[in-house]
Structures are given as structure tokens and as C-alpha cells.
Backbone as CSV, one residue per row, in Angstrom:
resi,resn,N_x,N_y,N_z,CA_x,CA_y,CA_z,C_x,C_y,C_z
1,MET,-7.370,-3.221,4.485,-6.826,-1.973,4.148,-7.046,-1.858,2.770
2,PRO,-7.287,-0.588,2.605,-7.707,-0.036,0.911,-6.365,0.120,0.249
3,ASN,-6.273,-0.232,-1.161,-5.001,-0.338,-1.875,-5.447,0.911,-2.837
4,PHE,-4.771,1.978,-2.973,-4.892,3.030,-3.576,-4.052,2.924,-4.754
5,VAL,-4.529,3.586,-5.907,-3.779,3.674,-7.344,-3.924,5.116,-7.798
6,LYS,-2.904,5.648,-8.081,-2.678,6.948,-8.685,-3.410,6.971,-10.016
7,VAL,-4.416,8.017,-10.080,-5.209,8.023,-11.170,-4.919,9.395,-12.088
8,ALA,-4.534,10.484,-11.211,-4.558,11.885,-11.840,-3.484,12.439,-10.875
9,SER,-3.099,13.852,-11.145,-2.442,14.803,-10.546,-3.477,15.806,-10.279
10,THR,-3.206,16.475,-9.222,-4.259,17.660,-8.730,-4.272,18.524,-9.708
11,SER,-3.185,18.710,-10.420,-3.336,19.811,-11.591,-4.213,19.454,-12.886
12,ASP,-4.586,18.087,-12.861,-5.263,17.658,-14.003,-6.875,18.176,-14.246
13,LEU,-7.139,18.507,-12.845,-8.637,18.809,-12.640,-8.747,20.241,-11.872
14,LYS,-9.151,21.341,-12.584,-9.560,22.463,-11.915,-10.663,22.437,-11.075
15,PRO,-11.010,23.080,-9.791,-12.340,22.931,-9.105,-13.667,23.031,-10.042
16,GLY,-14.428,22.353,-9.694,-15.544,22.332,-11.066,-15.565,21.406,-12.013
17,GLU,-14.546,20.922,-12.409,-14.175,19.666,-13.424,-14.310,18.419,-13.268
18,ASN,-14.374,17.745,-14.105,-14.562,16.201,-13.809,-13.920,15.665,-14.914
19,LYS,-13.494,14.208,-14.845,-12.983,13.509,-15.977,-13.186,11.944,-15.516
20,VAL,-13.163,11.080,-16.561,-13.024,9.688,-16.440,-11.588,9.183,-16.301
21,VAL,-11.354,8.408,-15.423,-10.129,7.711,-15.109,-10.186,6.231,-15.093
22,ASN,-9.265,5.568,-15.070,-8.918,4.087,-15.291,-8.676,3.573,-13.849
23,VAL,-9.289,2.845,-13.157,-8.679,2.293,-11.891,-8.557,0.611,-12.127
24,ASN,-7.764,0.202,-12.357,-7.602,-1.258,-12.542,-8.470,-1.648,-13.460
25,GLY,-8.728,-1.075,-14.677,-9.726,-1.807,-15.615,-11.037,-1.217,-15.494
26,ASN,-11.428,-0.487,-14.344,-12.788,0.066,-14.269,-12.972,1.547,-14.419
27,GLU,-13.781,1.969,-15.023,-14.025,3.427,-15.362,-14.595,3.867,-14.217
28,VAL,-13.928,5.047,-13.726,-14.333,5.878,-12.440,-14.571,7.313,-12.931
29,ALA,-15.442,7.871,-12.394,-15.782,9.188,-12.674,-15.192,9.951,-11.638
30,LEU,-14.080,11.036,-11.884,-13.354,11.700,-10.842,-13.818,13.317,-10.830
31,PHE,-13.956,13.665,-9.841,-14.621,15.144,-9.675,-13.405,15.815,-8.750
32,ASN,-13.652,17.183,-8.982,-12.903,18.321,-8.083,-13.812,19.237,-7.409
33,ILE,-14.145,19.158,-6.323,-15.064,20.064,-5.744,-14.408,21.103,-4.826
34,ASP,-14.276,22.501,-5.253,-13.280,23.387,-4.334,-11.997,22.627,-3.815
35,GLY,-11.315,21.931,-4.906,-9.820,21.574,-4.424,-10.024,19.947,-3.640
36,GLU,-11.058,19.440,-3.504,-11.518,18.090,-2.767,-11.804,17.427,-3.839
37,PHE,-11.461,16.160,-3.978,-11.371,15.149,-4.957,-12.434,13.965,-4.490
38,PHE,-13.333,13.546,-5.362,-14.234,12.555,-5.345,-14.390,11.781,-6.286
39,ALA,-14.860,10.314,-5.961,-15.048,9.510,-7.324,-15.909,8.443,-7.030
40,ILE,-16.679,8.223,-8.155,-18.004,7.704,-8.316,-17.924,6.695,-9.454
41,THR,-18.574,5.662,-9.622,-18.556,4.613,-11.072,-18.893,5.842,-12.002
42,ASN,-18.493,5.411,-13.165,-18.690,6.275,-14.360,-20.063,5.689,-14.978
43,THR,-20.697,4.573,-14.525,-21.757,4.348,-15.152,-23.082,4.742,-14.477
44,CYS,-24.149,5.471,-15.211,-25.303,5.823,-14.571,-26.029,4.364,-14.631
45,PRO,-26.793,4.144,-13.420,-27.702,2.889,-13.408,-28.783,3.031,-14.343
46,HIS,-29.233,4.072,-14.827,-30.277,4.217,-15.455,-30.306,3.335,-17.125
47,ARG,-29.157,4.100,-17.922,-29.010,3.418,-19.153,-27.294,3.018,-19.427
48,GLY,-26.697,3.270,-18.253,-25.089,3.343,-18.672,-24.408,4.421,-18.917
49,GLY,-25.080,5.757,-19.037,-24.512,6.728,-19.456,-22.997,7.322,-18.805
50,PRO,-22.126,7.667,-19.286,-20.887,8.190,-18.580,-21.072,9.418,-17.750
51,LEU,-21.242,9.004,-16.366,-21.332,10.114,-15.340,-20.054,11.144,-15.271
52,GLY,-18.852,10.410,-15.634,-17.746,11.292,-15.502,-17.635,12.567,-16.806
53,GLU,-18.573,12.184,-17.665,-18.753,13.214,-18.796,-19.887,14.082,-18.745
54,GLY,-20.536,13.946,-17.158,-21.828,14.755,-16.983,-21.517,16.167,-16.636
55,PHE,-22.390,17.170,-16.595,-22.470,18.280,-15.805,-22.384,18.500,-14.446
56,LEU,-21.170,18.877,-13.694,-21.150,19.119,-12.461,-21.736,20.354,-12.020
57,GLU,-22.493,20.510,-11.071,-23.084,21.757,-10.498,-23.078,21.487,-8.941
58,GLY,-22.209,22.288,-8.433,-22.111,21.994,-6.869,-21.525,20.917,-6.540
59,GLU,-22.264,19.788,-5.822,-21.923,18.381,-5.438,-22.481,17.370,-6.345
60,VAL,-23.354,17.926,-7.243,-24.361,17.128,-7.993,-23.775,16.754,-9.386
61,VAL,-23.676,15.754,-10.194,-23.348,15.532,-11.437,-24.725,15.038,-12.093
62,THR,-24.946,15.534,-13.400,-25.993,15.160,-13.922,-25.545,14.114,-15.656
63,CYS,-25.919,13.217,-15.518,-25.841,12.385,-16.622,-26.144,12.849,-17.897
64,PRO,-25.192,12.828,-18.944,-25.397,13.625,-20.060,-26.324,12.805,-20.899
65,TRP,-26.844,11.603,-20.791,-27.495,10.762,-21.639,-29.075,11.172,-21.065
66,HIS,-29.568,10.967,-20.057,-30.729,11.057,-19.726,-31.017,11.974,-18.418
67,GLY,-30.107,12.618,-17.853,-30.537,13.819,-16.929,-30.645,13.308,-15.592
68,TRP,-30.010,12.003,-15.083,-30.277,11.541,-13.900,-29.183,12.082,-13.269
69,ARG,-29.390,12.408,-11.858,-28.484,13.369,-10.947,-27.979,12.386,-9.792
70,PHE,-26.857,12.546,-9.365,-26.172,12.035,-8.211,-25.159,13.128,-7.604
71,ASN,-25.192,12.978,-6.034,-24.315,13.807,-5.473,-23.011,12.983,-5.353
72,VAL,-22.028,13.541,-5.936,-20.561,12.802,-6.114,-20.079,12.725,-4.851
73,LYS,-20.434,12.974,-3.511,-19.790,12.810,-2.135,-20.528,11.608,-1.558
74,THR,-21.735,11.239,-1.979,-22.560,10.195,-1.281,-22.824,9.057,-2.091
75,GLY,-22.860,9.464,-3.531,-23.595,8.553,-4.548,-24.915,8.398,-4.800
76,VAL,-25.745,9.275,-3.797,-27.209,9.358,-3.662,-28.000,10.324,-4.787
77,SER,-28.880,9.878,-5.261,-29.574,10.799,-5.822,-30.449,11.871,-5.344
78,PRO,-30.327,13.156,-5.499,-30.936,14.201,-4.558,-32.588,14.064,-5.082
79,VAL,-32.775,13.429,-6.090,-34.456,13.425,-6.723,-34.781,12.213,-6.463
80,MET,-34.227,10.991,-6.209,-34.923,9.855,-5.970,-33.805,9.088,-5.177
81,PRO,-33.760,9.400,-3.635,-32.801,8.983,-2.792,-32.557,7.425,-2.845
82,THR,-33.389,6.521,-3.419,-33.553,5.206,-3.343,-32.159,4.775,-4.733
83,ALA,-32.169,5.808,-5.543,-31.089,5.574,-6.597,-29.825,5.957,-6.086
84,LYS,-28.985,5.009,-6.337,-27.476,5.306,-5.775,-26.399,4.394,-6.755
85,VAL,-25.301,5.362,-6.757,-24.087,4.749,-7.217,-22.766,4.602,-6.619
86,PRO,-22.096,3.578,-6.784,-20.892,3.124,-5.825,-20.054,4.326,-5.728
87,THR,-19.558,4.816,-4.554,-18.579,5.543,-4.371,-16.900,4.836,-4.092
88,TYR,-15.907,5.886,-4.225,-14.563,5.170,-3.951,-13.911,6.304,-3.012
89,LYS,-13.275,5.773,-2.335,-12.315,6.562,-1.424,-11.428,7.116,-2.235
90,VAL,-11.066,8.545,-1.746,-10.011,9.252,-2.659,-9.073,9.833,-1.425
91,LYS,-7.783,9.902,-1.937,-6.625,10.521,-0.747,-5.971,11.448,-1.878
92,VAL,-5.310,12.601,-1.498,-4.202,13.021,-2.236,-2.755,13.273,-1.191
93,GLU,-1.921,12.559,-2.070,-0.756,12.443,-1.481,0.335,13.472,-2.392
94,ALA,0.923,14.419,-1.885,1.730,15.374,-2.746,0.903,16.052,-3.723
95,ASN,1.016,15.586,-5.009,0.350,16.176,-6.039,-0.500,14.950,-6.449
96,ASP,-0.502,13.805,-5.925,-1.109,12.732,-6.617,-2.610,12.553,-5.986
97,VAL,-3.284,12.214,-7.258,-4.845,11.902,-6.580,-4.972,10.261,-6.691
98,MET,-5.181,9.731,-5.661,-5.360,8.255,-5.662,-6.815,7.675,-5.021
99,VAL,-7.112,6.581,-5.927,-8.625,6.113,-5.782,-8.167,4.814,-5.048
100,SER,-8.918,4.421,-4.382,-9.066,3.086,-3.528,-9.698,2.049,-4.573
101,VAL,-9.081,0.662,-4.608,-9.286,-0.140,-5.588,-9.860,-1.450,-4.617
102,GLU,-10.302,-1.178,-3.296,-10.713,-2.151,-2.498,-12.175,-2.911,-3.086
């Protein structure tokens, strides 16, 4: 069973915003898409760029370093489907955004 950790409040990210959060010592990129929250690793597989600091357009984040793109819901690149990043389970309880640390 997944163990969830509070990483933010729902008011911390408006729809279309993203930020980097810490989940038990791991940097995770957290995104708000139309009031629904998603989390992926903060590390781009290309050169380690910070995905949580990238540009979010719809469901796709663009790495700020070299432009690699990933769907924040699935972790899959829309450009090169073999390129993927890990995703994390997210749930909201009251106003708390929780990310799984399993």
C-alpha cells in the first residue's frame, strides 16, 4: 500500500503552475492541471535538467535546459515515446496535496 507524504497545499499552485517539492529527500516536479495534481521526477533523463522549473503547456512540460518534453500525466515524451520519466501517485485530502513515496 502506498505511503503518502504532504508536499503542498492546494492553494500553493494555481492551475497551469508547477514547482519542485521534496518527497523524503527526492526532488519531485508537481503540476496543477485544471485543479488536478500530477507528479513526475524532477530530473530530465537527457542531461538532468529540472523539469519542475520547466514550461507547462497543457499536459506537457518542457525541460528548461534543452527542450525535452514530457506528458506530466503519463511521464511519456510526446516527441519520442521511448523516452519516459517516472511518475508518482498523487491524492488530495482536504487542502493537502499528497505524493506517494512507494
